N, C-alpha and C positions, 0 to 999 in steps of 0.2 A: 651359270658362268662356265665356260669351257676351260678346263684345266688340262692342257696338253701334257704337261709333265706328269700329272697324276695318272692320266690315261696310259702313258708309256710305262710308268712304274707297275701298274696293274697288269698290262699286257706282258711284262717281262717275268711274271710268275708262271712257271711251267704248269700246264693243266691238260695233259693228254687225257683222252677219254678213259675213264676208270681211275684216273690219278689226279683228281681235282682238289684234293684236301687243302693244299697250301693256298689256293686261290679263294676257296670258301672261307678259310680261317682269316685271310686278309680282309675279306668283306665283313666278317663278323666284327673284327676290330675297328674297321673303318666306320661302321654304323653303330658302334656301341653307345654313342652319346646323342643319337638323333631319335626323333619320335618313332613310335611303333614297337611291336614285340617281335622278337626273333627266336627261331628255333630250327633245329635240323629235323628232317623227316627220315623215314626208314630208308629212302634211297640215297640220302646224303645231300639233298637239296637244302639250301638256306631259305627258309620261309620268313618273310617280313610282312606282318599283318597290322592292320589298323582297325581297331574296334572288334566287337564280337558279333556273333550271329551269322546268318547266311552270307556266302561269298558272292557278291554281285559281279565283280570283275577280277579275274586272275590275270596278272601280267607275268609273262615268263621270258627270261633272258638266260640263255645257256652260258655256262662258264668254261666248258671244255673246248679244246682246239684239236685239229687234226694232226698236230705235230708231236713226235715223241719227246719225252721230257729231257732228252739230251740235246735237243735243237738249240742252237745259239739264238737267244731272244734279245736282239738289239734293234733299236728303233732310231731312224734317221729322218730329220726334217729335210724336205726337198721343196722349197718354195712354200706353197700352201698345203702341201701333202705331208703326211707322216707315213713312213714306210717301215714294214717289219712283219714277221710272221704272226698271223692271228690278230693284227691290230684292228681290223674291221670285223672279223668273224671269230670271236664275238665280243672282244674287249670293249669296243665302242658302244655296243648296245647295253652292256652291263653298267658302264660308267654313266651313260646318258640316263639310264633309269634311276641311278642313285642321285644324280644332279637334279633331275626333274622333280623327284619327290622331296628332296631337301628344300626346294623353293616353293613347293605346293602345300596346300592344306588338304591332305588325303582324306577322302570321304570314308565313312564307315562302310564296310563291305568290300574294300579294296585290299587285295593280297598280292604280294610279289613273290614269285618263286625264282630264285637264281638256281637254274637246273643243271644237273650233271647228265652225262651220257646222251647228248643230243647227236653228236657226230657219229658217222659210220656205224660200226657194230655196237655202239652204245644203245641203239634201238629205242631212242626216246625214253630211256629208263626213268629219268627224273621227271619229265613231263607227264608220263603215264601215272607215276606215283602221285604227283601233285593234283592232277585232274581227278583221279580216283578217290583221293582222300578228301579233297575240298569240294568237289561237285559244284563248280562255279556256274553262274547263270551265263556268263560270257567270258571269252578268253582273248587276250591281246598278246601275241608273241612279238618280241622285239629282236631285230637283227641289225648288225652294224651297217651292212650294205643294203642297197635297194631303196634309196630315198625316192627314186623315180616311179615307183609303183606300189600297189597294195596287193598282197597275196590273198585271194579268196578261194582259189582252187588248190586243194591240198593233194599233192602228188604222192600216191601210195607206192609201196615197193615190197617185193619179196626177194630176199637174199638167201642163197643156199650154198652149202659146201657139198661138192660131189667128189667122191674118192673112189678110185679103182685100184685094186691090188691083185697080185698073182704070184706065181712061183719065180718069175724072173729067169735069168740064165745068161749064157755066153752067146754073143751075137752070131758066132759062126757055128760052134759045136751044137748049140740048142736052137738052131734055126727052126722056125715053125711054132715055137712057144709064143703064145700071145703076149703082147706087151701092154702093160698098164697105160703107158704114155700114148701108144697108138689108139687104144680104145677110148681114152679120155678125149683125144683130139676128135675122134669120130663123133662122140657124144656132143662135144662142144659145137662142132660144125652143124649138127642137126638142130641144136637148141637155138643157134643164132641165125638160122636160115631165113627167118621172117624179118630180121633186122631190128626186132624189139628188145631182144635179150643182150645184155652186156656181160662179157667174161672179163672180170676185173683183175684176177690173179690166177696164175698157173704155176704149179711147182711139181717136182717129182723126178724120178729117174736117178741114174747114177753116172757111170762112166759112158763114154761114147761107144764103147764096144761091149756094153751090157744091155741085155733085154730088161726093160724097166719092170721092177716088181711093185712099184707104187707110184701113184700120181694123183693130184687133186686140183680142183679149181674152185674159185668163188664166182658165182654168177648172180646176176640181178635183173629183175624186170621191174620197170616203173610204169605206172599207169594211173589215170584218173578214175578208172573203172574197177571197183572192187571185184566184180565178177571176173574180169580178165585176170586179176591177181589170183583169185581162187582157181581159175582154170590152169594157171601156170603151176600152182602147187600140185594139182592133180597130175599134170604132165610130168613133173619131177618124180612123183610117187610111182609112176608107171615105167620109169627107166629100168633097163635091165642089161646085163652082159652075159655072155656065154661062159660056162665053166671051161677052164679052171679059174677064170677071173672072178672076182667078187666086187660088188658095188655097194657103197654106202652113201646115203645122202642125209643131210639134216638142214632144216630151215634155221638159219642163224639170225634172221632179221625179218620183221614184218611191220610195215607201217600202213595203216588204213588210209584209204582215199576218201575225199569228201569235197564238197563245194558249198559255199554260202551264197545265197541269193544276193545280187547287187542291191536289191531293194530292202534288205534286212536293216533294221534300225542301227545296228552296230556299224555296218558298212556305210550307211548314209551319214552317220555322225563323223566317221573318219574322213569321208570325202568332203564334207562341209568344212572341216578344219583345213584340209589340203587346198580347197578352193580359196579360202581366206588368205592362205600363205603363197598363193600362186604356184602351187605344186601340180604336177601332172595328175590328171584324173584317169589313171591307167590301171587296169587290173592285170594280174599275172598269176601264174601257177608256180608253186614251189613246195619244197619238202622241209618243214620246220617243226618246232615244238607244237605249233598249232594243229598238226596232224593228230596228235594224241587226243586233243579235244574233239576234233571232227569225228574221230572213230567212236566216240561216246555220244555223238549227236549234240555236242555243245557248240553253239555258234562261235566261230573263231576267225580272226584275221591276223595277218602278220604285216607289220610295217618296218621299214628300214630307217636308219638314223643318218646316213651319209651317202654320198657318192664315192665310189672307189673302184678298184680293179685288182686283178691278181689274186683273187680269193683262193685259199688253200695252197698258196705258194709262199716262199720266203720273201718274195718281193711284193707282197700284198701292200696296198696303199689305200688311204682314205683322204678325201679332201676335207681339211679341217674347217674351211669356210662353210661348206655344205652342212657340217655338223651343227652349226648354229641354227640353221633352219630345221634340221632334223630334231634338235632338242625342243625348239618351239612347237613343232608338230606334236611331239610326245606330251609336252606339258599341256597343250590345249586338249588333246584327246583325253588325258587323265582328268582334266578339269570338268569335262562333260560327263565323266563317269558318275558324278554325284547327281 
């Protein structure tokens, strides 16, 4: 049963990446009287398990959002839609997982991880911990959006901070002194020349009449090819600047890439469910908790629970009618897990 009010209450709990405690605590209380065993792991994930022994299927739904904890979290109905920050990514997936398992008879070997640190520079911290600890045979990641496809190609990424520093000075009196900002711009232009690298954030400098003494940027390369990601890391390591400037760089995030064969039994099982529900039999690429499994060679797919739009904006929306179908998909996939 879809409980839109409960979904809105859960989505209204702040859960910025790295500050998910309140939302995890809410889930612990919400699940206190339902079957299964619950515990926290070293990353702060809430692990909900059924039975003992090897983990056959690990279901992961992340609890964090991209929004700072001071964001106003209000949710507004609009016809068949529910609108508000983070409602689909990923509150819908978390609550759909709860509702599906409340109505199901979970088979032994099924474990759910409500994960932390999926977004941005969280670097899949929770998913990595869960996969490393539990070593499941298969993984199903659940997202709120994306009911129209199944993710079997896991987009990897390398994210880095590049910083340039120098003596700085007065823009007239110290003309000729190299500027950290100028050098950073030149480095950035070279990095993005092939169109594959994104510069997501730039900061530094001071007054308009000062030669900048410091500047930095965050850059990212995404790829389905781990070799390309490795090559980018080597490229970053080879960057240099001339004295008196100094350069520092650090890798601040790394997600492995991977791909699951469309003929894999896990994929076939999901597609059979979708066929029975009249859902599109479409594959897609994405970056989700499933990447953590793919990096370890664990077969993994990601499914969505609803149609929606505006992901990562305060006007994010989900179609509540589609969530009924998404919940039916999740229930049927979990039923086949046994």
